[in-house]
N, C-alpha and C positions, 0 to 999 in steps of 0.2 A: 557555352558560356564558361568563363573562368573568372572566379572572384579571388582576390588576394586579401588575406587577413593575418593578424598575428596569432590569434587563438581561435580555433574552431571548436565549439561546444555542441555535441550532438545529443538532443533531447532537452526539453524545456520543463521537465518535472522538478521534483524537489532538489535533486543533485545538480542538474544542468542549469536551472534558473539561478540557484544560489552561486555556483561557480561563476557564471556569467556576470552577475551583479557585482560580486566581490572583485573580480578581475578588472572590470571596466571602471570601478571606483578607484582602483589602483593605477589607472592611466593606461591599461592595456587595450589594444584594439581587439574587439571580440565580435565574432559572428555566431549566432545561436541558430541551430538548424533543428526544425521540428517536423516530424512526419505528418502530424495532424494539422488542423487549422484552428483559427480562433473562433470556435463555435460560440454563438451568442444565444439565439432564441431557444436552443435545446436545453440550456442550463436550467436545472430545477424542475424538469419535466420528464415524462417517460420517453420522450423522443431522444433523450440522452443515451438510452440503451440502443446500441447499434451504430451510433454516431460518435459520441464521446467515448463510450465504453464498448470495447470489443470483447466478446466472449469466445474463448477457445476451450477445447477439451483435449485431455491427454489420450493416448491410445488405450489407457485403462479406464477411461470414462470420467475422470475428474474434471470439474468445471473450474475455469480460471478467468479472471477479468483483468483487462488492461485499460488504462486511460490513454487514448490516442488523440490528443488535442493539445493546444498550448496550455501548459500547466500540468500536463501528464496526469498521473493517477491521483495527484493531490486534488483534482477536480471532483473525484468520486470517492475519496476516503471519508471515514466517519469523523475525522478531526480529533483523534485521540493522541495524546503525547505520553511517551514512556521513556524512561531513562535508558541510555545505551547499555548493552550487556557488559558485565564486568570483564569478560574475557577479552574484550577489545583492548582494554588497557593492560590487564594483568598478563595476558598471554602474547599479545601482539605489540605491546608497547605504544599503542596509539591513544594518547590522552586527549580527549576532546571535551573535558569537563568545562573549560573556560568557554568554549564555543557553544556548549549546551546552555549555560547560564546566560550568555549573550543573546541567544535566540529566544529564550524564555522571556527575558526582559523586553526585547524589541517587539515581539509579536503579542505579548501579554497572555501567555499560556497559563490557564488556571481553571479550577472547577467552575461550573455554572452557578448562578445565584441560588440560594436556598429556596426562594419562592418557586423556581422552576421545579425542583425536586418535590416540593410539597404538593404541587398540583398533579403530579404523575402518580395517581393513587394505586394503579395496578402495579407499577414498578416498585412502589413502596411495599406492596404486599409480597412481591418477589424477594425484596431485600429482607423483610421480616421472616419469610419462610426459609430463606437461606441461613439466616442467623440461627433459627431453631435447629438447623441441621449442622451448625458449627462452621458455616461458610460465610465469610464477611464480604458482601458485595458493597464496594465503596464508590463514591462519586469519582468520576474520571477527570483528569486534566484534559482541557480542550483547547484546540486552536480556534476558538469561537468568541466573537465579540457579542456578549450578552445583550448589549444595547440595541443591536440590530437583529437579534435572533427571535424568531417566533416559536415559543415553546410547544405549540400545537403542530409544528411541522416536523416531519421525520424524513426529509428528502435530502439529507447530506450526501448520500451515495448517488443521487441523481444530479449533483451539482447544486450549490446553494443559490437560490434565486434572490435571497435577501441581502447577499453580500456579507453575511455574518461570519461565515467560515473562511479563515485564511486559506489561500491557495498560492501555489507557486507563481500564478499570474501576477501577483503583486511584485515579486522580484523581477519578473520579465519586464513589466512596465518601468520599474526603476532602472533596470539595465538599459532599456531603450532610451529613457530620458537622459542618460549619461553618454549616449552615443553608440550603444551596441546595435548591430544589425540583426533583425529577425528574419530568417528565411523559413516560411511555413509551407505546409503541404508538400514537403520534400523529404522523401525517404532517403536514407544513406545506404548505398550498395556496399561500399568497402572503404577502408582506410588506405590511402595512398602511401606505400612504404618504399623508400628508396635508400639502398645501402644501409639497411637496418634502422632507419629513422622515419618516423611519421612525417609526411609532408603535406597532409591535407586529407580531404575525403572526396570520393566520387559519389554523386547523387544517383538515384535510380534512373533518372532521365539522361545520364551520361555527362551532365555538367560537373565541373570540378570546383572545389573551394580549396585553394592552396593556403597552407598555414604553417607556422613554425612549431606550434603545439596543437595536439588534438586531445580533447577530453570527451570520452564516451560516457553518456549518462542516459542510455536508452532503456534501462531497466533490466531485470533479471531474465526476461525473454528476448528483448530486442538487442541488447548488447552482445550476447554470445553469437547471435546470427551474423552481426556485422563483423565480429572478430573472425568467425569461421570463413566468411567470404573474403577476408583479408589474409587467409592462410595462416591464422593464428589459432592454435588448439584451444578450444573453449567449449562450454556447454555441458560439461560433466558437473556432478556435485549439486544437482538442482533440488532445492526445497521450495515449498509453497505456503507454509503456515495454513494448512487446510482447516476448514470448519465443518462441523455438523450443526445445522440450525433446527431447533426443536420447537414445535408448535403444540399448544394445548388449548382446549376450550373449556371454560368454566361457566358458572351461573352469574357471576358478577362482571362488571365492565372490565374489559381487557386493556392491553397496552395500545389501544387505538389512539392515534395522535400523541403518542409518547415517544421520546427520542431513543433510538437504538444505541446501544453501547454507552448509555448514560451511567450505568453501574457495572462494575466487574470485579472479579477477584483474581489476584495474582498468586495467591498463597500456594497453589499447587504447581506453578510453573517449574520451579527448580526440582521439587520432589517427585512429581508425577508427570510433568511435561505437558500440562494443559492449563488453559485459562477459560473461565466462564464469565458470561455477562448477559445483560438483558437485551431484548429485541422488541421494537415496536410491531404492532400487529400487521400493518401493511407490508413491512419489510419481511417479517417471518412468513407471511402468506405468499409474497412474491418469490421467496426462496423455494418454497414448496413447489411452485409452478415450474421452476427450473430443475427440480429434483426428480427422483425416481417414483414418487408417489403423488403425482400432480392430480390424478383423478380423485383420490381420497381427500386432497386439500380442497378441490373445487366443490365437493359435496358439503364442505364446512363453510363455504363462502357466505351463506345467509347469517352465520353467527360471527361475522368478522369483528364486530364491536366487542365480542366477548373472548376474542383470541388473545392469548399471551404468548410471548416468545422468549427463548433463551438460546444461547449459542455456546459451543465449546470450540476453542481454537487450540490446535496442538503445535508444538515445535517438532516438526517432522525431521526424520533423518534425511541427509542430502543424497538420496538414492536415485534421483531422476536424471534425465538428460534432454537437452534441447538439440535436435538434429539440424544439420545444415539446411535441410529442406523445410524447416519450420515445424515439423512434427515433434510431439513431446511424449516422452516416456516418463511416467511417474508411478512406479510400484511402491507399495507400503510394506515394510517388513512387519513381523509380528509385534515388535515393540511399539510401533506406531498404531497398529490396530488396537492394542491394549490401551493406549492413551485415549483413543477415540471412545472405546467402551466405557472407561472410567469417567471421562468428561461428559459423555452423553447421559450416562446413568445419573450423574450429579444434576444435570439439567432437568431430567425427567422428575427426579425426586423433588426438586425445588418447585417445579410447575404444579405437581400434584399437591404438595404441601400448601401452595398458594391458592388451591381451589380448582385446578384443572381436573377434568374427569379422566381417569387412567385410559379409558378406551378411546379418548379423543387425541391421544398423542400421535404426532406425525413428524417424521424426521427427513430433512433434506441433507443428504450426505455428500462429503468430499467436495466442498466449495472452497477454492483457494483464493487468497487475496494478496499475499506478499511474496512474489517470486524472487528468488535470489540464489546465490552460491555458484553461479555459472561462470564467473571470472574471478575465482576466489584468490584472496591473499595467500601467497605461498605456492600456488600452482600456476596462476596466469599473471598476477601482478605481485609486486613486492609490497612491503609495509609502507612505502612511499606512494603507493597506488599507481606506479609506473609499470607498464608491461615489462615482463622479465627480459624479453629479448628484442624489444623495439623501443628505442629511445624516443622521447618526445610524445609518447602515447600513454595517456592516463585513463583510468576508469574510476567513476565515482557514482555508484548507485548500489542497490542491494546485491548486485551480482558479485561484489567483492567480499561479502561476508562468507567465511569458510563454513559456517553452520547457521542454522536458524536462531535468531535472538529469542524466539518464542513469544514475542510481543510486537505490536505495530512499530515499524522502524522509522516513521517520518522524522521525528526529532533527531534521531541518530544520523540519518542521511543528510539533513540540513547542516548539522554541526560538523560532520565529516567533510562536507563540501567547503564550509568556511575554513576549516583546518587546511585542506588541500590548497585552496586559493592562496593562502599565506606562504606556501612553499614554492609556488610556480614562478 
């Protein structure tokens, strides 16, 4: 089969769905290609793990999660919105402030209502304990419609069954309504390159989609593999924004049925390279089952309603590599290990101050969530996001970041995709 289109967009996550919607709204003919399918019944349940969410490990043992479904990783993110890193504008000259504000207004990004926070009593204890330690845990900006949200639900990372969390599927639907084609359950093998110009993509089954422009938005792990199969050097400079997830058990009710990442502190991001935040008890317990101390966690299962959780996320050095065969190397230099130590110690101190027993502390280490850097600006693409040596091929996902933003990148990727679409 050979399909003709003007623009082929690969990946239907934050970058791909946004680019597709923006271009089709400008009258362009767009075909959106997604490796996963439009999962439905799995959304909001544990069946999403393994279907919507694919778990992979690096050769060094680090755990990483990818969303492989229509909507990509937006289906399984926590719904937090952070401003773009300053270096994007100051060092690279990419000013997306207008697109950030445009996105905030359209989606309605804001903190949750005060009554939500007031009912999360264990999270409030963590906030107070942190304040006593001179750490300000603040309510987070969210991609969540509070009118649809159940404040006793902590299933954001399983997909939102209430439809309260905004996902890239909203933009996919809008693009389809304007005439974009969606090709799902179709992995992309390579970009078709003829005489130094992208001319479409070859799918894993051998079919081709011929196009005048190709925009890769397959993520920090998927995009470099496609580029490598297209004989374009990529995959170096890999970062993952890894987390340590810390669990503690006290005598009072824990963060059972309280939202993960509802409160966090950015104050150490620039100075010490880590961010800390709160975690619901089911989520922190689930993280332990994926970690190195699962037996110790299982023994604490009867106390689940008294479990509290914190996480520390570090902005890691881009020292990893995605290999052409899909294997991942992600070593951490001493500076990253020091960030982990400081952030984890802050989490433990907050938990103990909030009433967790010191001997109950359990840590799930090295769980990554924001892969990027593998098609970086300056080495693989230019500041216009076009491949340096291939005309008509663009990349728009976290793989173009030359280093970790140190914060969840969802808002940055959406705004960057809006910005790119205006230039194509």
